[in-house]
C-alpha positions as CSV (number, residue, x, y, z in Angstrom):
1,A,87.6,91.9,29.3
2,R,89.3,95.3,29.1
3,V,92.1,94.2,31.5
4,S,92.7,91.1,29.5
5,A,93.1,93.1,26.3
6,L,95.9,95.2,27.7
7,A,99.5,94.9,26.6
8,P,101.6,92.6,28.9
9,A,103.6,95.5,30.5
10,T,100.4,97.5,31.1
11,R,98.5,94.5,32.6
12,S,101.6,93.6,34.7
13,V,101.6,97.2,36.1
14,L,97.9,96.9,37.0
15,E,98.4,93.5,38.7
16,V,101.3,94.9,40.9
17,L,99.1,97.9,41.9
18,A,96.3,95.4,42.8
19,A,98.6,93.4,45.0
20,L,100.1,96.4,46.6
21,A,96.5,97.5,47.7
22,E,97.8,101.1,48.4
23,P,99.2,104.2,46.7
24,A,102.7,103.4,45.4
25,P,105.5,105.4,43.6
26,S,106.4,104.3,40.1
27,R,109.8,103.1,41.1
28,L,108.4,100.6,43.4
29,V,105.9,99.4,40.8
30,A,108.7,99.1,38.2
31,E,110.8,97.1,40.7
32,V,108.1,94.7,41.5
33,A,106.9,94.4,37.8
34,G,110.6,93.7,36.7
35,L,110.3,96.6,34.3
36,E,112.6,99.6,33.5
37,R,111.3,102.9,34.8
38,R,110.4,104.4,31.5
39,P,108.1,101.6,30.2
40,T,106.5,101.5,33.7
41,V,105.7,105.3,33.5
42,E,104.2,104.7,30.0
43,A,102.2,101.8,31.2
44,L,100.9,103.8,34.2
45,A,100.0,106.7,31.8
46,Q,98.0,104.3,29.7
47,T,96.0,102.9,32.6
48,A,95.3,106.5,33.8
49,S,94.0,107.3,30.3
50,L,91.6,104.3,30.5
51,G,90.4,105.4,33.9
52,F,91.9,102.5,35.9
53,V,94.4,104.5,37.8
54,I,94.7,108.1,39.2
55,D,98.0,110.0,40.1
56,E,98.0,111.5,43.6
57,A,99.6,114.8,44.4
58,D,102.6,113.3,46.1
59,G,103.5,111.4,42.9
60,R,102.1,108.0,43.9
61,C,99.4,106.3,41.9
62,R,96.5,104.0,42.9
63,F,93.4,102.4,41.5
64,S,90.5,104.9,40.9
65,H,88.1,102.5,42.5
66,D,88.9,99.7,44.9
67,Q,86.2,97.4,43.4
68,T,88.3,97.5,40.1
69,R,91.4,96.7,42.1
70,R,89.8,93.7,43.7
71,K,88.5,92.5,40.3
72,V,92.0,92.7,38.9
73,Y,93.5,90.8,41.9
74,Q,90.9,88.1,41.7
75,M,91.6,87.5,37.9
76,M,95.2,86.5,38.7
77,E,96.2,82.9,39.2
78,P,97.1,82.0,42.8
79,D,100.7,81.4,42.0
80,R,100.9,84.8,40.3
81,R,99.5,86.5,43.3
82,Q,101.8,84.8,45.7
83,G,104.7,85.6,43.5
84,L,103.9,89.4,43.4
85,H,103.5,89.4,47.2
86,Q,107.0,87.8,47.5
87,R,108.5,90.5,45.2
88,I,106.6,93.2,47.2
89,Y,107.9,91.9,50.5
90,Q,111.4,91.7,49.1
91,A,111.3,95.3,47.7
92,Q,109.9,96.7,51.0
93,E,111.7,94.8,53.6
94,H,114.7,97.1,53.7
95,R,112.8,100.3,53.2
96,P,111.0,102.3,55.9
97,T,107.6,100.4,55.8
98,P,105.0,99.9,58.4
99,P,105.4,96.5,60.0
100,A,101.6,95.8,59.4
101,Q,102.3,96.1,55.7
102,L,105.2,93.8,55.8
103,A,103.3,91.2,57.8
104,H,100.5,91.3,55.2
105,H,102.7,90.8,52.2
106,A,104.8,88.1,54.0
107,R,101.7,86.2,54.8
108,L,100.3,86.3,51.2
109,A,103.9,85.3,50.1
110,G,103.7,82.2,52.4
111,R,106.6,83.5,54.6
112,M,105.1,82.5,58.0
113,A,108.3,83.2,60.1
114,E,108.5,86.8,58.7
115,T,104.6,87.1,59.2
116,R,104.9,86.3,62.8
117,R,107.9,88.7,63.3
118,W,106.2,91.6,61.7
119,H,102.8,91.1,63.4
120,L,104.7,91.1,66.8
121,E,106.4,94.3,65.7
122,A,103.2,95.9,64.6
123,A,101.5,95.0,68.0
124,N,104.3,96.4,70.0
125,Q,104.3,99.5,67.9
126,A,100.6,99.9,68.4
127,L,101.0,99.6,72.2
128,T,103.5,102.5,72.2
129,V,100.5,104.8,71.1
130,N,97.9,103.1,73.2
131,G,96.3,101.2,70.2
132,Y,95.1,98.3,72.3
133,R,92.5,97.1,69.7
134,T,95.2,97.1,66.9
135,A,97.7,95.5,69.1
136,A,95.4,92.6,70.0
137,D,94.5,91.9,66.4
138,H,98.3,91.7,65.5
139,F,99.1,89.5,68.6
140,G,96.3,87.1,67.4
141,Q,97.6,87.1,63.8
142,A,101.2,86.5,65.1
143,D,100.1,83.5,67.1
144,D,98.1,82.1,64.1
145,A,101.5,82.3,62.2
146,A,103.3,80.6,65.0
147,Q,100.8,77.7,65.0
148,E,101.2,77.4,61.3
149,L,104.9,77.1,61.7
150,G,104.4,74.4,64.4
151,I,106.0,76.4,67.3
152,E,105.2,74.8,70.6
153,L,103.0,76.5,73.2
154,V,105.8,76.8,75.7
155,D,107.9,78.8,73.1
156,R,104.9,81.1,72.4
157,A,104.2,81.8,76.1
158,A,105.9,85.2,76.4
159,D,104.2,86.5,73.4
160,L,100.9,85.2,74.6
161,L,101.3,86.9,78.0
162,A,101.7,90.2,76.2
163,Y,98.6,89.4,74.2
164,E,96.7,88.6,77.4
165,A,97.8,91.9,79.0
166,T,96.4,93.7,75.9
167,L,93.1,91.8,76.1
168,D,92.9,92.8,79.8
169,V,92.7,96.5,78.8
170,L,89.9,95.7,76.3
171,G,88.0,93.7,78.9
172,R,87.9,90.5,76.9
173,R,87.8,88.3,80.0
174,S,86.9,84.9,78.5
175,E,89.8,85.1,76.2
176,Q,92.2,86.0,79.0
177,T,90.9,83.2,81.0
178,M,91.5,80.6,78.3
179,L,95.0,81.8,77.5
180,L,96.1,81.7,81.1
181,K,94.5,78.3,81.7
182,A,96.5,76.8,78.7
183,L,99.7,78.4,79.9
184,R,99.2,77.3,83.5
185,E,99.5,73.6,82.4
186,L,103.1,74.2,81.0
187,E,106.7,73.9,82.4
188,L,107.9,77.4,81.9
189,P,111.2,79.2,82.4
190,R,111.3,80.9,85.8
191,P,110.9,84.5,84.5
192,V,108.0,83.5,82.3
193,S,106.2,81.5,85.1
194,L,106.5,84.4,87.4
195,E,105.1,86.8,84.8
196,L,102.3,84.2,84.4
197,A,101.6,84.4,88.1
198,E,101.4,88.2,88.0
199,R,98.9,88.0,85.0
200,E,96.7,85.4,86.9
201,A,96.8,87.6,90.0
202,W,95.7,90.7,88.0
203,L,92.9,88.7,86.5
204,L,91.8,87.7,89.8
205,V,91.9,91.4,91.1
206,N,89.7,92.4,88.1
207,T,87.2,89.7,88.6
208,D,86.6,90.5,92.3
209,D,88.8,88.0,94.2
210,P,91.5,90.1,95.6
211,G,92.3,87.7,98.5
212,E,93.3,84.9,96.1
213,A,95.1,87.5,94.0
214,D,97.2,88.5,97.0
215,R,98.1,84.9,97.8
216,V,99.0,84.2,94.2
217,A,101.2,87.1,93.9
218,S,102.7,86.8,97.3
219,R,103.8,83.2,96.6
220,A,105.3,84.4,93.3
221,V,107.3,87.2,95.1
222,E,108.9,84.7,97.5
223,E,109.9,82.6,94.5
224,A,111.2,85.7,92.7
225,R,113.2,86.7,95.8
226,S,114.9,83.4,96.0
227,S,115.8,83.3,92.3
228,G,116.9,86.9,91.9
229,V,114.2,87.8,89.4
230,P,112.8,91.4,89.5
231,F,109.3,91.4,91.0
232,V,108.1,95.1,91.2
233,G,105.1,94.2,89.0
234,L,104.0,91.5,91.5
235,L,104.4,94.0,94.4
236,N,102.1,96.6,92.5
237,T,99.7,93.8,91.9
238,I,99.6,92.9,95.6
239,A,99.1,96.5,96.6
240,V,96.1,96.7,94.2
241,A,94.8,93.5,95.6
242,R,95.0,94.7,99.2
243,Y,93.5,98.0,98.3
244,R,90.4,96.2,96.8
245,A,90.2,94.2,99.8
246,G,90.1,97.2,102.1
247,D,93.5,96.5,103.6
248,L,95.0,100.1,103.4
249,P,98.0,99.4,105.7
250,G,98.8,96.4,103.7
251,T,98.4,98.5,100.5
252,L,100.8,101.1,101.7
253,A,103.5,98.5,102.7
254,A,103.3,96.8,99.3
255,A,103.4,100.1,97.4
256,D,106.3,101.3,99.6
257,E,108.3,98.3,98.8
258,A,107.6,98.6,95.1
259,L,108.7,102.3,95.0
260,A,111.9,101.3,96.7
261,Q,112.6,98.7,94.1
262,A,111.4,100.5,91.0
263,E,114.0,101.1,88.4
264,S,111.7,102.5,85.6
265,A,108.9,105.1,85.3
266,A,106.5,102.3,84.4
267,D,107.2,100.6,87.7
268,R,106.9,103.8,89.7
269,I,103.5,104.9,88.2
270,G,101.6,101.9,89.6
271,A,103.0,102.2,93.0
272,E,102.6,106.1,93.2
273,T,99.0,105.6,91.9
274,I,97.9,102.8,94.4
275,R,99.7,104.7,97.3
276,G,98.0,107.9,96.4
277,K,94.6,106.1,96.4
278,A,95.2,104.4,99.8
279,L,96.2,107.8,101.3
280,V,93.1,109.5,100.0
281,D,90.8,106.8,101.5
282,L,92.7,107.4,104.8
283,L,91.5,111.0,104.5
284,R,95.1,112.1,103.9
285,H,93.9,114.0,100.8
286,Q,96.8,116.3,100.1
287,E,99.5,113.6,100.5
288,G,97.4,111.4,98.2
289,K,97.2,114.1,95.6
290,V,101.0,114.4,95.6
291,H,101.4,110.8,94.7
292,L,98.6,110.7,92.2
293,S,100.0,113.9,90.4
294,R,103.4,112.3,90.3
295,A,101.9,109.2,88.5
296,V,100.0,111.4,86.0
297,A,103.3,113.4,85.1
298,E,105.3,110.1,84.7
299,A,102.5,108.4,82.6
300,E,102.4,111.5,80.3
301,A,106.2,111.4,80.0
302,I,106.2,107.9,78.8
303,G,102.9,108.1,76.8
304,D,101.1,105.4,79.0
305,A,97.5,106.5,78.7
306,R,96.1,103.5,80.7
307,A,98.2,104.4,83.7
308,K,97.3,108.0,83.3
309,I,93.6,107.1,83.5
310,E,94.0,105.3,86.8
311,A,95.7,108.3,88.4
312,V,93.4,110.9,86.9
313,N,90.4,109.0,88.0
314,Y,91.4,109.1,91.6
315,L,92.4,112.7,91.5
316,A,88.7,113.2,90.5
317,V,87.6,111.0,93.4
318,T,89.7,113.2,95.7
319,E,88.0,116.4,94.4
320,Y,84.6,114.8,94.9
321,A,85.4,113.8,98.4
322,L,86.5,117.3,99.1
323,G,83.2,118.7,97.7
324,R,84.9,120.3,94.6
325,Y,82.2,119.0,92.3
326,E,83.0,121.0,89.2
327,E,86.6,120.1,89.2
328,A,85.6,116.4,89.9
329,E,83.3,116.4,86.9
330,R,85.9,117.9,84.6
331,T,88.5,115.4,85.8
332,F,86.2,112.3,85.6
333,S,85.2,113.5,82.0
334,E,88.9,113.7,81.1
335,A,89.6,110.2,82.3
336,L,86.4,108.8,80.6
337,A,87.3,110.5,77.2
338,L,90.8,109.0,77.4
339,S,89.5,105.6,78.3
340,E,87.1,105.7,75.3
341,S,89.9,106.7,72.9
342,I,92.1,103.7,73.7
343,G,89.2,101.2,74.3
344,Y,89.9,100.8,78.0
345,R,86.7,99.1,79.2
346,W,87.5,99.1,82.9
347,G,88.3,102.8,82.7
348,E,85.1,103.6,80.8
349,G,83.0,101.7,83.2
350,F,84.5,103.2,86.4
351,N,84.5,106.7,85.1
352,L,80.9,106.4,84.0
353,V,79.9,105.2,87.5
354,N,81.7,108.0,89.2
355,L,80.2,110.7,86.9
356,A,76.8,109.1,87.5
357,T,77.3,109.1,91.2
358,L,78.4,112.9,91.1
359,H,75.3,113.9,89.1
360,A,73.0,111.8,91.4
361,A,74.5,113.6,94.4
362,Q,73.7,116.9,92.8
363,G,70.2,116.0,91.9
364,H,70.7,115.6,88.2
365,G,68.8,112.3,88.0
366,G,68.4,112.3,84.3
367,K,72.1,112.5,83.6
368,A,72.8,110.0,86.3
369,L,70.4,107.5,84.9
370,D,71.9,107.7,81.4
371,L,75.4,107.4,82.7
372,F,74.5,104.4,85.1
373,N,72.9,102.6,82.1
374,R,76.0,103.0,80.0
375,A,78.2,101.8,82.9
376,N,75.9,98.9,83.4
377,D,76.3,97.7,79.7
378,I,80.1,97.9,80.0
379,L,80.6,96.5,83.5
380,G,78.2,93.5,82.9
381,S,80.8,92.2,80.3
382,L,83.8,92.6,82.7
383,D,82.7,89.9,85.4
384,Y,83.2,92.4,88.3
385,R,80.2,91.5,90.4
386,R,80.6,93.9,93.3
387,V,80.7,97.0,91.2
388,E,78.0,95.6,88.8
389,S,75.7,95.2,91.8
390,I,76.3,98.7,92.9
391,V,75.4,100.0,89.6
392,K,72.2,97.9,89.4
393,Y,71.2,99.2,92.9
394,N,71.6,102.8,91.7
395,L,69.8,102.1,88.4
396,A,66.8,100.6,90.3
397,D,66.8,103.4,92.8
398,L,67.0,106.2,90.1
399,N,64.3,104.5,88.0
400,H,62.1,104.3,91.0
401,R,62.6,107.9,91.9
402,L,62.3,109.3,88.3
403,L,59.8,106.9,86.8
404,G,57.9,105.5,89.6
405,D,56.2,102.2,89.5
406,D,52.7,100.7,89.7
407,D,52.3,101.5,93.4
408,E,52.7,104.7,95.4
409,A,56.5,105.4,95.9
410,V,57.7,104.4,99.4
411,D,60.9,106.1,100.6
412,R,63.5,103.8,102.2
413,R,63.4,103.9,106.0
414,K,66.1,106.4,107.2
415,V,67.5,105.9,110.7
416,V,70.9,107.8,110.7
417,D,72.1,111.2,109.8
418,I,75.2,110.9,107.8
419,G,76.2,114.4,108.9
420,K,76.5,112.8,112.4
421,C,78.7,110.0,111.1
422,N,81.0,112.6,109.5
423,D,81.4,114.5,112.7
424,C,83.9,111.8,113.6
425,H,84.7,110.1,110.2
426,E,85.0,113.4,108.3
427,T,84.1,111.4,105.0
428,L,82.5,108.1,105.6
429,A,84.3,105.9,102.9
430,L,85.3,102.7,104.4
431,H,85.6,100.8,101.0
432,G,86.8,103.8,99.1
433,D,86.2,104.7,95.5
434,N,82.6,106.3,95.1
435,R,81.1,104.3,98.0
436,V,80.8,107.2,100.2
437,G,78.3,109.0,102.5
438,N,75.2,106.8,101.7
439,T,74.3,104.3,104.3
440,E,71.3,103.0,102.0
441,L,73.9,102.0,99.6
442,C,75.8,100.2,102.3
443,A,72.8,98.3,103.2
444,T,72.8,96.8,99.6
445,C,75.5,94.4,100.6
446,H,75.3,94.6,104.4
447,N,71.8,93.3,104.5
448,A,69.8,91.3,107.0
449,N,70.6,88.0,105.2
450,A,74.4,88.5,105.1
451,T,77.0,87.1,107.3
452,D,80.9,87.0,106.7
453,I,80.9,83.2,106.1
454,N,82.4,83.5,102.6
455,R,85.3,85.5,103.9
456,R,85.8,83.4,107.0
457,A,88.7,81.3,105.6
458,G,92.5,81.3,105.5
459,D,94.2,84.0,107.6
460,C,91.0,85.5,109.0
461,E,89.7,81.9,110.2
462,A,93.0,81.5,111.8
463,A,92.8,84.8,113.6
464,L,89.1,85.0,114.4
465,G,87.8,81.4,114.4
466,D,85.4,79.7,112.1
467,D,82.1,81.0,113.6
468,D,80.6,83.5,111.1
469,E,79.3,86.9,112.3
470,P,76.5,88.9,110.9
471,I,77.4,91.9,108.6
472,D,73.8,93.2,108.7
473,L,74.4,97.0,108.9
474,K,72.3,97.6,111.9
475,V,73.9,94.9,113.9
476,M,77.5,95.3,112.7
477,V,77.7,99.1,113.3
478,H,76.4,98.9,116.8
479,R,78.9,96.0,117.6
480,I,81.9,97.8,116.1
481,H,81.1,101.0,118.0
482,A,80.6,99.0,121.2
483,G,84.1,97.3,120.6
484,N,82.9,93.7,120.7
485,V,83.2,92.0,117.4
486,G,85.8,90.6,114.9
487,L,84.9,90.4,111.2
488,C,86.3,88.8,108.1
489,G,86.4,91.2,105.0
490,Y,87.6,91.2,101.5
491,G,90.6,89.1,100.9
492,N,89.8,87.1,103.9
493,S,91.3,89.8,106.0
494,A,90.7,90.0,109.8
495,H,89.2,93.1,111.2
496,D,89.3,92.9,114.9
497,Y,87.2,95.7,116.4
498,N,87.4,94.4,120.0
499,G,88.6,97.2,122.2
500,V,87.3,100.0,119.8
501,V,86.4,103.0,122.1
502,Y,83.4,105.1,120.9
503,P,84.2,108.8,121.7
504,G,80.9,109.5,123.3
505,R,78.2,107.8,125.4
506,L,77.0,104.5,123.9
507,N,73.4,105.1,125.3
508,N,73.1,108.5,123.5
509,C,71.3,107.1,120.4
510,E,71.0,110.4,118.8
511,G,74.6,110.6,118.5
512,C,74.0,108.7,115.2
513,H,70.2,108.2,114.9
514,L,67.6,110.5,113.6
515,E,64.9,111.2,116.2
516,G,62.3,108.6,116.7
517,T,64.2,105.8,114.8
518,F,65.4,103.8,117.7
519,Y,63.5,102.4,120.7
520,P,60.9,101.0,120.5
521,V,61.7,99.0,117.5
522,D,58.8,98.2,115.1
523,P,59.1,94.5,114.2
524,G,57.2,95.1,111.0
525,A,59.8,97.7,109.8
526,V,63.0,95.7,110.6
527,L,64.1,92.4,108.9
528,A,65.4,89.7,111.2
529,T,69.1,89.3,111.2
530,T,70.8,86.1,110.1
531,V,73.3,85.3,113.0
532,D,74.5,81.9,111.6
533,A,74.5,80.9,108.0
534,G,75.1,77.3,108.8
535,D,76.0,75.4,105.6
536,D,74.5,78.0,103.4
537,R,77.4,79.9,101.7
538,S,75.2,81.9,99.5
539,T,75.0,85.0,101.8
């Protein structure tokens, strides 16, 4: 009632402030209200005397309470509101104004083309400061506007791929999958179709199918070569896929080609990081640190927090492998804090796992348990089953050790001394990352039920045949050291160990084993090994 009784000019000024929804200078209020400056200042003074409005120190004015602002806004007729947003947009369009504000007023003014334009601008602006959540919100609103305008999906594809890449950082896998599936059914221009292939391959990498990721990206590389389209991003994706599959020579080959073709810091960072990781896993720690440090420096130079996280994380892994635990903890914590600040779920999960593993190795069970629980919550939403299973194993093991259960605790059967393994291997880390120096953890996957049947396809089947082999740790390790087995690994890669020469006497069991853990074998303590899975591909 108080607002209704105000003079027309005073009420108009209040309505303009209500539509602006933010502190505004009197000159902007006057322009939108269609008033001269003096009557505008007088009207603002009256609203201030009535307690509606307050002046800020910088000369701008705003509603004293947002609830009052909302009430004034709701009292206006729809046409009046739309007309005010139209005038606000026109007044601000050519002034230095945040694109998110322009998008807001354009939408409420019914100007959908401008709405789309400014939401895309706001999304890209947010990405420059690693604001992935904000960017995802703006990409989504830009696409809503595009659909209202009737823009076909094929003409929105490039923007949607940028949206999908942002969702990837946030770990929103189901939304990524739906977007890529919709785009896959379209006839797209060559550069866009190749970018789609890269994004599909990257999703496959991050959902634990590196073999298929390598194939998808490699096909796209050949297509790009023939059409003259740059493909450094695809090469980096191939390098990561091969790394996840355990193919370190293949990783280095792809990373080297990517470095040779890189024309920007963004292209170099990915190649330097994955090359550094592969070298560290090959125990060439100092060489690896050089590449990882370069990646960190270049990521800092261009403000790419996500890329920095990847490199910093593996610098920490390197320190951990070298036994420098304090430096490893500091560096993992740095990568975790940065991941949390930008909402990078993958980075959060992996750095929590690495910190938990570090604390567990130092006997800090309580800290490790808390960190593994946090990692489990995150990784469970990312559809990366292999790492999730490792986390669940460690959770179960730590819970058992710290909390016990209804029965008397029984230690796992120990048969090897990891120190003896490291006499030859230096650091036993065949799969890389934090999967080092713990044969009990190896046996989580390399158990008595498992064969390589699910990896015996494609290139590996062509190289080694279609008869699956057991990957039960006790059988597999003996056969590898005896040099008489070929196995199929991640990415359907062939690992032919025929001809491997063990640098010792094969009949010296204590070269690896603890005393009394070999002959005679107690059948009650050893599970029978599956040697042929038959038609059962669930192993």
